[in-house]
C-alpha positions in Angstrom: -86.1 -59.2 -119.7 -85.9 -55.4 -119.9 -82.8 -53.5 -118.9 -84.6 -51.9 -116.0 -85.3 -55.3 -114.6 -81.7 -56.3 -115.0 -80.7 -53.3 -112.9 -83.2 -54.2 -110.2 -82.1 -57.8 -110.1 -78.5 -56.7 -109.7 -79.3 -54.2 -107.0 -81.2 -56.9 -105.1 -78.4 -59.3 -105.5 -76.0 -56.9 -103.9 -78.3 -56.5 -101.0 -79.6 -60.0 -100.3 -76.6 -62.2 -100.9 -76.8 -65.1 -98.5 -73.7 -65.7 -96.5 -72.6 -62.1 -97.0 -73.0 -59.2 -94.6 -76.4 -59.3 -93.1 -76.6 -55.5 -93.2 -76.0 -55.5 -96.9 -79.8 -55.3 -97.6 -80.0 -51.9 -95.8 -76.9 -50.8 -97.5 -78.3 -51.8 -100.9 -81.5 -49.9 -100.2 -79.6 -46.9 -98.9 -77.4 -47.0 -102.0 -80.5 -47.1 -104.3 -81.8 -44.0 -102.6 -78.5 -42.2 -102.9 -78.3 -43.1 -106.6 -81.5 -41.1 -107.4 -79.6 -37.8 -107.5 -77.7 -39.0 -110.6 -74.3 -37.8 -109.5 -71.3 -40.0 -110.2 -70.3 -40.1 -106.6 -73.8 -41.3 -105.5 -73.4 -44.5 -107.5 -70.3 -45.8 -105.7 -70.8 -49.3 -104.3 -70.4 -49.6 -100.5 -68.0 -52.3 -99.4 -69.5 -55.6 -98.1 -68.2 -57.5 -95.1 -68.9 -61.1 -93.9 -69.7 -62.1 -90.4 -66.1 -62.3 -89.5 -65.5 -58.7 -90.5 -63.6 -59.4 -93.6 -64.4 -57.5 -96.8 -66.0 -59.6 -99.5 -67.0 -59.1 -103.1 -70.2 -59.7 -104.9 -69.6 -63.5 -105.0 -68.8 -63.7 -101.3 -65.0 -64.2 -101.9 -62.8 -62.6 -99.2 -61.0 -59.7 -100.8 -57.2 -59.9 -100.8 -55.5 -56.7 -99.5 -54.5 -54.5 -102.5 -57.0 -56.2 -104.8 -60.2 -54.5 -105.9 -63.4 -56.5 -105.1 -64.4 -56.8 -108.8 -61.0 -58.5 -109.6 -61.0 -61.0 -106.7 -61.0 -64.6 -108.0 -61.3 -66.4 -104.6 -58.3 -68.5 -105.6 -54.6 -68.4 -105.2 -51.6 -69.1 -107.5 -52.2 -71.2 -110.6 -54.8 -73.8 -111.7 -54.3 -75.1 -115.2 -57.9 -76.2 -115.7 -59.3 -72.8 -114.5 -56.7 -70.9 -116.4 -57.5 -72.4 -119.8 -61.3 -72.4 -119.2 -61.3 -68.7 -118.1 -59.1 -67.6 -121.0 -61.3 -69.4 -123.5 -64.8 -68.5 -122.2 -64.7 -65.4 -120.0 -64.2 -62.7 -122.7 -67.1 -60.9 -124.3 -68.9 -62.7 -127.1 -67.0 -61.1 -129.9 -63.7 -61.6 -128.2 -64.5 -65.2 -127.5 -65.1 -65.9 -131.2 -61.5 -64.8 -132.0 -60.2 -67.7 -130.0 -61.2 -70.0 -132.9 -58.4 -68.4 -134.9 -55.7 -69.9 -132.7 -55.0 -72.6 -135.3 -53.8 -69.9 -137.6 -51.2 -68.8 -135.0 -49.9 -72.4 -134.8 -50.0 -72.7 -138.6 -47.9 -69.6 -139.0 -45.2 -71.0 -136.8 -45.2 -74.3 -138.6 -45.0 -72.7 -142.0 -42.3 -70.3 -140.9 -40.0 -72.9 -139.5 -40.9 -75.8 -141.9 -42.0 -74.3 -145.2 -40.2 -70.9 -145.6 -40.8 -70.9 -149.3 -44.6 -70.4 -148.8 -44.2 -66.7 -148.2 -47.7 -65.6 -149.0 -49.3 -68.2 -146.7 -46.9 -67.3 -143.9 -48.0 -63.7 -144.2 -51.7 -64.6 -144.3 -51.6 -67.0 -141.4 -49.4 -64.7 -139.3 -51.7 -61.8 -140.0 -54.8 -63.7 -138.9 -52.9 -65.4 -136.1 -52.0 -62.1 -134.6 -55.7 -61.5 -133.8 -56.2 -64.2 -131.1 -52.7 -63.5 -129.7 -53.5 -59.8 -129.4 -56.9 -60.6 -128.0 -55.2 -62.7 -125.2 -53.0 -59.7 -124.4 -56.1 -57.6 -124.1 -58.0 -60.1 -122.0 -55.1 -60.7 -119.6 -54.6 -56.9 -119.3 -58.3 -56.6 -118.6 -58.1 -59.2 -115.8 -55.1 -57.4 -114.3 -57.0 -54.1 -114.6 -59.9 -55.5 -112.6 -57.7 -55.9 -109.6 -56.7 -52.2 -109.6 -58.5 -48.9 -109.1 -60.7 -47.9 -112.0 -58.5 -45.2 -113.5 -55.3 -47.0 -113.1 -56.9 -50.2 -114.5 -58.1 -48.5 -117.7 -54.7 -46.9 -118.2 -52.9 -50.3 -117.6 -55.3 -52.1 -119.9 -54.7 -49.5 -122.6 -51.0 -49.7 -122.1 -51.0 -53.5 -122.5 -53.0 -53.0 -125.7 -50.2 -50.7 -126.9 -47.5 -53.3 -126.1 -48.6 -55.2 -129.3 -48.0 -52.0 -131.3 -44.6 -51.3 -129.6 -43.4 -54.9 -130.3 -44.4 -54.5 -134.0 -42.8 -51.1 -134.4 -39.6 -52.4 -132.7 -39.4 -55.4 -135.0 -39.8 -53.0 -138.0 -37.1 -50.7 -136.8 -34.7 -53.6 -136.1 -35.4 -54.9 -139.6 -34.5 -51.4 -141.0 -31.2 -51.7 -139.0 -30.5 -55.0 -140.6 -31.2 -53.5 -144.1 -28.6 -50.8 -143.4 -26.0 -53.3 -142.3 -26.6 -55.5 -145.4 -26.3 -52.5 -147.7 -24.7 -49.4 -146.1 -25.4 -47.3 -149.2 -29.1 -47.9 -149.1 -31.6 -46.0 -147.1 -33.8 -48.1 -144.8 -37.5 -48.4 -145.6 -39.0 -46.6 -142.6 -42.1 -45.5 -144.6 -44.1 -48.5 -143.4 -43.3 -47.5 -139.8 -44.4 -43.9 -140.2 -47.6 -45.1 -142.1 -48.3 -47.6 -139.3 -48.0 -44.9 -136.6 -50.6 -42.7 -138.3 -52.7 -45.7 -139.4 -53.0 -46.8 -135.8 -54.4 -43.4 -134.8 -56.8 -43.4 -137.7 -58.0 -46.9 -137.0 -58.7 -46.0 -133.4 -60.4 -42.6 -134.1 -62.4 -43.5 -137.2 -62.9 -47.2 -137.4 -63.0 -48.2 -133.8 -64.9 -45.0 -132.6 -67.2 -45.3 -135.5 -68.1 -48.9 -134.7 -68.6 -47.9 -131.0 -71.0 -45.1 -132.1 -72.7 -47.4 -134.6 -73.1 -50.5 -132.4 -74.1 -48.5 -129.3 -76.5 -46.4 -131.4 -78.2 -49.5 -132.7 -79.1 -50.8 -129.2 -79.5 -47.3 -127.6 -81.3 -44.4 -129.3 -78.7 -41.9 -128.1 -75.7 -42.3 -125.8 -74.0 -39.7 -123.7 -70.6 -39.3 -122.3 -68.8 -37.0 -119.9 -67.0 -33.9 -121.2 -64.0 -34.6 -119.1 -63.4 -37.7 -121.2 -64.3 -36.4 -124.6 -62.9 -32.8 -124.4 -59.5 -33.8 -122.8 -59.1 -36.7 -125.3 -60.0 -34.7 -128.4 -57.9 -31.7 -127.3 -54.9 -33.9 -126.6 -55.3 -35.6 -130.0 -55.3 -32.3 -131.8 -52.1 -31.2 -130.0 -50.5 -34.6 -130.6 -51.5 -34.5 -134.3 -50.0 -31.0 -134.7 -46.8 -32.2 -133.0 -46.5 -35.1 -135.4 -47.3 -33.1 -138.5 -45.0 -30.1 -137.8 -41.8 -32.0 -138.8 -43.6 -32.9 -142.1 -44.5 -29.3 -142.7 -40.9 -28.2 -142.0 -39.4 -30.8 -144.4 -41.7 -30.2 -147.3 -41.5 -26.4 -146.9 -37.8 -26.7 -147.5 -38.1 -29.4 -150.1 -36.4 -27.3 -152.8 -33.2 -27.4 -150.6 -32.3 -31.0 -151.4 -29.3 -32.5 -149.7 -28.0 -34.0 -146.5 -28.3 -30.9 -144.2 -32.1 -30.7 -144.5 -32.5 -34.4 -143.8 -30.1 -34.1 -140.8 -32.0 -31.2 -139.4 -35.3 -32.9 -139.9 -34.0 -35.9 -138.0 -33.0 -33.7 -135.1 -36.4 -32.1 -135.1 -38.0 -35.6 -134.9 -35.9 -36.5 -131.9 -36.6 -33.3 -130.1 -40.3 -33.8 -130.9 -40.1 -37.3 -129.4 -38.8 -35.9 -126.1 -41.4 -33.3 -126.0 -44.2 -35.8 -126.6 -42.8 -38.1 -123.8 -43.0 -35.1 -121.4 -46.6 -34.4 -122.6 -47.5 -38.1 -122.0 -46.1 -37.9 -118.4 -48.2 -34.8 -117.8 -51.3 -36.6 -119.2 -50.7 -39.6 -116.9 -50.3 -37.3 -113.9 -53.5 -35.5 -114.8 -55.5 -38.7 -115.0 -53.9 -40.7 -112.3 -53.2 -38.1 -109.7 -54.5 -34.5 -109.9 -57.9 -35.4 -111.4 -58.0 -39.0 -110.3 -61.2 -38.6 -108.3 -63.2 -37.1 -111.2 -62.3 -39.9 -113.6 -62.9 -42.6 -110.9 -66.4 -41.3 -110.3 -67.1 -41.1 -114.0 -66.1 -44.6 -114.7 -67.9 -46.0 -111.6 -71.1 -44.3 -112.7 -70.5 -45.8 -116.2 -70.5 -49.3 -114.7 -73.9 -48.7 -113.3 -75.2 -48.3 -116.8 -73.9 -51.7 -117.9 -77.1 -53.7 -118.5 -75.3 -57.1 -118.2 -72.9 -56.2 -115.4 -74.4 -58.9 -113.3 -73.2 -61.5 -115.8 -69.7 -60.0 -115.8 -69.5 -60.1 -112.1 -70.5 -63.8 -112.0 -67.8 -64.8 -114.4 -64.8 -66.6 -112.8 -61.6 -64.4 -112.7 -57.9 -65.2 -113.2 -55.6 -65.0 -110.2 -52.9 -62.4 -110.2 -50.4 -65.2 -111.1 -52.5 -66.5 -113.9 -53.1 -63.0 -115.4 -49.3 -62.4 -115.5 -48.7 -65.8 -117.0 -51.4 -65.2 -119.6 -49.6 -61.9 -120.5 -46.3 -63.6 -120.9 -47.7 -66.3 -123.2 -49.7 -63.8 -125.2 -46.7 -61.4 -125.7 -44.6 -64.4 -126.8 -47.0 -65.3 -129.5 -47.4 -61.6 -130.5 -43.7 -61.3 -130.9 -43.5 -64.3 -133.1 -46.4 -63.1 -135.3 -44.9 -59.6 -135.6 -41.5 -61.1 -136.7 -43.2 -63.3 -139.3 -45.3 -60.4 -140.6 -42.4 -57.9 -140.9 -40.2 -60.5 -142.7 -42.8 -60.8 -145.5 -43.7 -57.1 -145.9 -41.1 -56.5 -148.6 -42.3 -59.7 -150.4 -45.9 -58.5 -150.3 -44.9 -55.0 -151.7 -42.8 -56.4 -154.4 -44.9 -59.4 -155.6 -48.5 -58.5 -154.7 -48.8 -54.8 -155.5 -49.5 -53.7 -152.0 -48.3 -50.2 -151.2 -46.5 -49.0 -148.1 -49.4 -46.7 -147.4 -52.0 -49.5 -147.5 -49.9 -51.9 -145.4 -49.0 -49.2 -142.8 -52.2 -47.2 -142.7 -54.8 -50.0 -143.0 -53.6 -53.6 -142.8 -51.2 -53.5 -139.9 -53.2 -51.2 -137.5 -56.4 -53.3 -137.9 -54.7 -56.4 -136.7 -52.5 -54.9 -134.0 -55.4 -53.1 -132.4 -57.9 -55.9 -132.6 -58.2 -56.4 -128.9 -58.7 -52.7 -128.2 -61.4 -52.5 -130.9 -63.3 -55.5 -129.6 -63.2 -54.3 -126.0 -64.3 -50.8 -126.9 -67.2 -51.9 -129.1 -68.4 -54.3 -126.4 -68.4 -51.4 -123.9 -70.4 -49.3 -126.2 -72.9 -52.1 -126.6 -73.2 -52.2 -122.8 -73.8 -48.4 -122.8 -70.5 -47.7 -121.1 -69.5 -44.9 -123.5 -67.0 -43.3 -121.0 -65.1 -46.6 -120.8 -65.3 -47.0 -124.6 -64.0 -43.5 -125.2 -61.3 -44.0 -122.6 -60.0 -47.0 -124.5 -60.3 -45.4 -128.0 -58.9 -42.0 -127.2 -56.5 -43.4 -124.7 -55.0 -45.8 -127.2 -54.7 -43.0 -129.8 -53.0 -40.7 -127.2 -50.6 -43.5 -126.2 -49.7 -44.1 -129.9 -49.0 -40.4 -130.5 -47.4 -39.5 -127.1 -45.7 -42.7 -126.1 -45.3 -45.3 -128.8 -44.1 -42.9 -131.5 -41.4 -41.3 -129.3 -40.2 -44.7 -128.2 -39.8 -45.8 -131.9 -37.9 -42.6 -132.7 -35.6 -43.0 -129.7 -35.0 -46.7 -130.5 -34.1 -45.7 -134.0 -31.8 -43.1 -132.6 -30.1 -45.7 -130.4 -29.7 -48.1 -133.3 -28.5 -45.3 -135.6 -31.5 -45.7 -137.9 -32.7 -42.4 -139.3 -36.3 -42.7 -138.0 -37.7 -39.3 -138.8 -41.3 -38.0 -138.6 -41.4 -36.8 -142.3 -44.8 -38.3 -143.1 -46.3 -38.5 -146.5 -48.3 -35.3 -147.1 -51.4 -37.5 -147.8 -51.0 -39.2 -144.4 -50.5 -35.9 -142.6 -53.5 -34.1 -144.1 -55.7 -37.2 -143.5 -54.6 -37.3 -139.8 -55.5 -33.6 -139.1 -58.8 -33.9 -141.0 -59.7 -37.0 -139.0 -58.9 -35.3 -135.7 -61.1 -32.4 -136.7 -64.0 -34.7 -137.8 -63.9 -36.7 -134.6 -63.5 -33.6 -132.4 -66.7 -32.2 -133.9 -68.6 -35.4 -133.3 -67.5 -35.4 -129.6 -68.3 -31.8 -129.0 -72.0 -32.3 -128.1 -71.2 -35.2 -125.7 -73.8 -37.4 -127.5 -73.5 -40.1 -130.1 -75.8 -42.1 -132.4 -75.4 -44.7 -135.1 -75.4 -42.1 -137.9 -72.2 -40.5 -136.6 -70.7 -43.9 -136.2 -71.5 -44.8 -139.8 -70.0 -41.6 -141.1 -66.8 -42.2 -139.2 -66.6 -45.7 -140.8 -67.3 -44.3 -144.2 -64.5 -41.8 -143.9 -62.1 -44.6 -142.9 -63.2 -46.7 -145.9 -62.5 -43.7 -148.2 -59.0 -43.4 -146.7 -58.4 -47.2 -147.2 -59.4 -46.9 -150.9 -57.0 -44.0 -151.4 -54.2 -45.8 -149.5 -54.7 -48.9 -151.7 -53.9 -47.0 -154.8 -51.3 -44.7 -153.3 -47.8 -45.3 -155.0 -44.8 -46.3 -153.0 -42.2 -43.5 -152.3 -38.7 -43.8 -153.5 -36.9 -44.9 -150.4 -34.2 -42.5 -149.4 -35.9 -39.6 -151.3 -37.9 -38.3 -148.3 -41.6 -38.2 -148.4 -41.9 -37.6 -152.1 -40.2 -38.3 -155.4 -38.6 -35.5 -157.5 -41.3 -35.8 -160.1 -44.0 -34.9 -157.5 -42.1 -32.0 -155.9 -44.4 -29.3 -157.0 -47.5 -31.2 -156.0 -46.0 -31.9 -152.6 -45.1 -28.2 -152.0 -48.7 -27.2 -152.8 -50.1 -29.9 -150.5 -47.8 -28.6 -147.7 -49.2 -25.1 -148.2 -52.7 -26.5 -147.9 -51.7 -28.4 -144.7 -50.4 -25.2 -143.2 -53.6 -23.4 -144.1 -55.6 -26.2 -142.4 
């Protein structure tokens, strides 16, 4: 079956649904005529009504007030059988495969509480077990997003994807607090947290976006996306990247002035930067959800029309609102457990298995914490919904930079943990270069598999460098005294960039 025939079948299904509004056929034909002009607004679906005058969705279910038709399940409250069956089967194919990893989640809990001496296996099972738990968070967020307007739904879905990251960062900062309490003279190891912040952004922009371009380019010769999504996203990321890197430039420019005053001032700059980033995030949310809501709504609705298997998604059973909230609670509980197990074994992995802070933070942790976002975005690119895919990829990166990072800094402030933004020079330069590379790929509003492959290659190169990157001496800032001259030179290069 060609994609064109799929579109025709879907349009016919909307117009000739038995038991649904008898005038839906003429509405479907009228809509088909209106869609010929190619404008986003022309592709909006007209509401359907049954013979009693109640609005119904594509499946004939009466739409509950306040619920969008695409998210109407036709059921109420909670049904255990439907709940488990939908959670297991109603994701995309790649997401559904991750459900077979749930035994690792259970194994991690058994090993942690019953065999605490098996530290390596606890780390491995918790790392793998985080994937299905994070995937359930993403699926439940997606089900909840279906019940909301398009723009609000995408933002809520992205936010729930970031909840996994916030939980992990919070566990890391709490562990740093415990380290300080156990040894007041020692500096907490916050290098992993800083590396994880930038690693999350890099994983989204290079790995996830690269896979979106590559997978989408394999099945579609060339894909296009709207400038409102790509330009706003890339510009925000450039500004956010500069905001994150400026404290690093400040610290390393004054690196020759060793002592407490510089560290104290750098910490104040980080906290002020966190407040500014939170304000910027509020402006970004207002821009998307209020002032330019109509534009983004039209863009995303037009994107849905390009989904060649949308008719399959519409036929899938949906979770009720109660079930979606319950799934979120269950998933977040498992995510919290896996995050605690992972964080507890980080020091062991660094000390006994030659893994660096940079590799753990930049590569390993972001891949698993963003698994659900990556799977969702790649599936949307496969369905030729590039505006949705970019909204998830860039939206997740923006939330990490403008929301999650300030939250971690402010939590550290409240816990009296010196959580600064003095990143490693290597991390900072890589971040800015990655933003520039991705911005250039987004500039022409087109993508293909070559651009995707190049993004993935860049990410692999960063991963190789991170694997061999030495650990910093904790409490010595971003560099050791032996590498002071090299760090100052790198800082000058960063300012030039």
